[in-house]
N, C-alpha and C positions, 0 to 999 in steps of 0.2 A: 433207511432209518439209521440214525447215529449210533455208534458204539457207546454204551454207557460204561464208564470206568470209575472205580473208587480210587481215591488217593488218600491213604490213611496210614498213620503210625499207631502201633498197638504194642502195649507192654506184654511181658510174658504171661501176666494174669488177665489179659483182655481189656485193660483200661485204655481208653482213648482221651479221657478228659477228667478234669477235677476243678470244681469251683469256676466253671466257665472258661477254662484255659487248658493248656497242655501242661502235664505234670513233669516235664523235662524240657531241656533246651539242647537241640542237636542242630548246629548251624549247617552241617553237611546235608542233612535231610531237608532243611528249609530251602536250600539251594536246589535240591532235586525237585521239591514240590513246585518251585517257581518254573523250573525248566519243563516239567511235565505239563503244567497247566497254562503256561503263557500262550495267549492267543486263542485259547479254547474257552467256551462257556463253562463257568463253575457254578454248580448248584449246591446250595447249603440251606440249612434250617436257620430260623431266626436267632436262636441262641449262638450258633456258630458265627453268624454275621455280627452279632453284638460283641463277641469275644475278639474280633479282629482289631489289632492295634491301629491299623490304617484302613480306612474304608473309602471307596471300594478297593478290592485288589486291583492294582493297575494292569493295563494291557490285556484284559480279558473281561468279557461280559459277566457280571455278577447277577445271579438269580437267587432270590430268597423265597423259600417256601414257609408260609405261616398260616395258622388258623385264625389269626387276628385280622378282622375284616378291613380296618382302615389303617393298617400298619404302613409306615413310610420308611424307606431306606434310601437315603440320598445317594444317587449314583448306581443304584441297583434296580432290577426289575423285580417286583413283588408279585407272587402268585400264591394260589391256595392249594394246589395239588400237583401230583407228578405229571399228568398229561399237559397241564398248563406250563409247567417248567420245561418240558421237552419241546413244546411248541415255541416257547420263548427262545430256546437255544437255537432253533432253526436247523437247517439241513447242513450239518457239519460232520466231519469224520468221527470226532470223539467229543463227548460231553463228560466233564469231570465232576463227580459228586464228592464233596469234601467234608461232609458231616452235618450234624453230629449223629449220635446214636440212633435216634428215631428215624432220621432221614436214611441212614444206612439200612435199617430194618425194612423201610418201605421200598427202597430201590433194589434190594438184594435179588429178588426173583428175576429181574430183567437186566442184571449187571453181567457184562461180558468179560471184563478185565478188572483186576485189582492190582494197583501199584501199592504194594504192602511194605512198610518199614516195620520190621520186628525189633523193638527196642529191648535191649538186654537188661531189663529192670523189672522188679515187681514193685508196684506202687499202689497206694490208696487212690481211689477215684470214685466218681459218681456217674461216669458215662462209659459204656462198654461197647465193644464191637460185637456184632452178632456172630455166633459160632458158624463156621463153614463146614460143609460136608466135603471131606477130602476127595471123595469119589467124583465130585462134580468139577474139580479144578485140576489143571496141570501147570506146574511151574515151568515157565519159559525163559526165565532169567534169574540170576542170583549174584549178588555182590556182598561179600563180607567186609565190614568196616570195624576195625578196633576203635576204641574210644579215642577221639582226637582232643586236642587242647581246648577246643571250643564246644565240646560235646559232653553232656552229662552221663553218657553211656555209650557202649559199643552197640552196633546194630547190624541187621542183615536187610538188604534191599532185595525184594523179590517181585517178580511179575507173575501173576496167576491168570491164566486164561480159562474160561469156562469150556468144559468138554462139550462137543457137539451132540 
């Protein structure tokens, strides 16, 4: 079975989105997102798919989960539930779940790793990351990044692995 990993950026107050997009621009984190997900299946909800400026994300299979029966997403595989998404991903080492809020909620019980960007901002938003139980996770990597010239905030890159 493939490892299920979240790739997510979260503000100090738990926001991951606003008005169908990210409430910040951090080019360093976008490069990290690409490096982590390239070549791996990416699973996302319909709203996340629709928020992408370029569709599909190149160099990786795009899988969209939606409750809409006849939804079409050019260049992506459209499915209706988690088991179908994992089947569509195939037998790979790691599957990347990239949002949004409802999809993270649905996948959290079976997620093994979280590539977490903690954005040093408090922002208004309408999409939130589910709370994590710290007893279930161990930090296995951490990089602190001060705000760069192309970044709207400083941030911490963390990798969390679920405790066995």
